[in-house]
Residue, then its C-alpha position, 0 to 999 in steps of 0.5 A: m528469525n525469517y521474513q514471515d516471523l519479522l512481519n508478524s512481530l511488527t507493532p503499530e508503532v514500528y509500522e508507523n516508523l517505517k511508513r514515515a521513514v519511506e515518506l521522508g527518506k530519513w530515519p527519526d535520528g536524521r540518517v538517510v534511508t538508502p534505496e534498499q532500506r526504502q524498498h524493504c520498508m515499503e515492503a513491510v508496510i504493505a505486508y503490515e497493511h495487508k495483514h492488519l488493515p481493511p482495504e481502504q486504508h492501504t497505501g495507494y488505495i483507490p476507491p472503485k467508481p460507481h457504475t451501472h454496467c454489471g452485465g444485467e439484462g439489457e444493459v450495455a457496458e461502456a467502452e473501455q478507455p485506456l489508463k492515462w499515465k502521467 
C-alpha cells in the first residue's frame, strides 16, 4: 500500500483518532506518540482535511479579514504591515 492509498482509506473515526493523538501527544491506550509518529499523523490529518472538509474546517484556518481595497478605481490600498510572530 502506498501513501496515497493509505490516505484514501482513512475513515472519519481514524481521522479523529489521529487528530486527538497530535493534540494530546498520546494514543487512546495511553502510549506516548513519538515525534516521528506525530509528524506522520499531522500530515495525514492535513491531507484528510484537504480532501474531505471545506477550508473553514481545516486545522489552522484563519478567516480572511474584510477589506475595501480590491484595486477598484480611485481606491488606495492600505500600506502593507509585517507579520508579528510571538
